[in-house]
C-alpha distance (Angstrom), angle and dihedral (degrees) to the residues before:
residue distance angle dihedral
M1 . . .
V2 3.78 . .
K3 3.77 108.0 .
I4 3.80 133.2 -170.5
S5 3.80 108.5 -138.6
K6 3.79 122.9 -127.9
R7 3.79 87.4 -115.3
V8 3.82 91.2 59.5
D9 3.81 92.6 40.6
Y10 3.81 91.9 51.0
G11 3.80 90.1 43.1
M12 3.79 89.9 56.1
E13 3.83 90.9 47.7
F14 3.80 88.6 50.7
L15 3.81 91.5 51.6
K16 3.82 93.0 44.6
T17 3.79 90.0 53.3
L18 3.79 91.4 50.4
A19 3.81 91.4 47.5
E20 3.80 90.9 51.5
S21 3.81 89.6 50.9
G22 3.80 93.6 58.1
E23 3.80 113.6 -160.9
K24 3.82 94.8 -12.4
W25 3.78 119.9 115.5
V26 3.79 109.1 -119.1
A27 3.82 124.3 -157.3
L28 3.80 118.3 -132.9
T29 3.79 91.1 -130.8
G30 3.80 90.8 60.8
I31 3.80 92.5 49.2
A32 3.80 91.9 46.6
R33 3.80 91.4 51.6
K34 3.82 96.1 42.8
K35 3.82 96.5 44.5
K36 3.83 97.2 32.2
I37 3.80 92.3 -123.8
P38 3.81 118.6 150.8
P39 3.84 106.5 -99.1
K40 3.80 91.3 -141.1
L41 3.81 90.8 58.9
L42 3.81 92.8 47.3
S43 3.80 90.0 49.5
R44 3.82 87.4 59.4
L45 3.82 96.2 44.2
G46 3.81 97.4 50.1
P47 3.81 97.6 62.3
V48 3.82 92.3 43.5
L49 3.81 92.0 53.3
A50 3.81 90.9 43.9
G51 3.80 89.9 50.8
V52 3.81 92.2 58.8
G53 3.80 94.2 44.3
I54 3.80 100.6 -108.2
V55 3.80 94.5 115.5
D56 3.80 136.1 22.6
S57 3.78 120.5 -133.2
R58 3.77 132.4 -158.8
E59 3.78 126.7 -175.7
G60 3.77 127.7 -143.0
F61 3.78 136.0 31.2
G62 3.80 111.0 -8.6
G63 3.77 90.6 11.9
G64 3.75 131.8 118.5
Y65 3.77 130.7 110.9
R66 3.78 137.4 -44.0
L67 3.77 133.8 178.7
K68 3.81 113.8 -91.2
K69 3.80 97.8 -176.0
K70 3.78 127.5 51.8
P71 3.83 115.0 -100.8
E72 3.83 88.6 -117.1
E73 3.82 89.3 60.6
I74 3.81 96.6 55.4
S75 3.79 113.7 81.0
V76 3.77 126.1 -165.8
Y77 3.80 87.1 -123.4
R78 3.82 92.5 56.4
L79 3.79 92.7 48.0
M80 3.81 91.2 49.0
E81 3.79 90.7 48.1
I82 3.81 92.1 50.4
L83 3.79 96.7 45.8
E84 3.81 102.6 32.7
G85 3.80 108.7 14.7
K86 3.79 126.6 -120.2
T87 3.78 117.0 -7.2
G88 3.78 119.0 -118.5
V89 3.78 133.2 179.4
V90 3.80 89.4 -161.3
K91 3.78 133.2 18.0
C92 3.81 109.4 -138.3
A93 3.80 96.1 171.3
G94 3.77 109.1 104.6
C95 3.79 94.2 10.4
A96 3.79 113.1 136.7
R97 3.83 89.3 -140.4
A98 3.82 96.4 49.8
A99 3.81 94.5 105.5
I100 3.81 94.9 50.5
C101 3.81 102.7 29.6
D102 3.78 113.6 127.1
Q103 3.82 93.1 -171.2
K104 3.82 95.4 75.4
P105 3.83 96.1 93.2
A106 3.82 91.7 50.5
W107 3.80 93.5 47.6
K108 3.78 90.7 45.9
A109 3.81 90.0 54.9
V110 3.81 90.0 49.7
Q111 3.82 90.1 48.7
I112 3.81 92.1 51.4
R113 3.80 91.9 51.7
L114 3.79 93.1 45.2
D115 3.81 91.7 49.6
R116 3.81 90.0 50.0
V117 3.81 91.5 54.1
L118 3.81 92.6 45.3
C119 3.81 89.4 50.9
E120 3.80 91.5 50.9
V121 3.82 96.3 50.0
T122 3.80 111.5 80.9
L123 3.77 138.2 -173.8
A124 3.82 87.0 -102.6
D125 3.82 90.3 56.6
L126 3.80 91.7 51.2
M127 3.80 91.1 48.1
R128 3.82 91.2 53.1
Q129 3.81 91.2 50.5
A130 3.80 95.4 48.7
């Protein structure tokens, strides 16, 4: 089963909230309260997303976060890659059958198609479907 982690799900909620707020700076505490996301988790996501240029951050009174990129420019794939690393439908590393497995080509084809879909779906798409 391909599964979206809570970290990615909450990251997308964080970004959706910032996108809906336009140019306003939004405090993490407000997002955590409104979206019922653990503040500790948000406090880890914000700096990571700022570090890769998806959001801007500003400390102090009136500070917080705001979206730096347009929602159309942020794919689900990119967010997953940033927050969780490369996607994978199967993990062959460490598998006792890795050297003799004849399923690798099939799983690779599935992975390529899945990655393509995840690249095509953007924050803007998710916002329209909400």
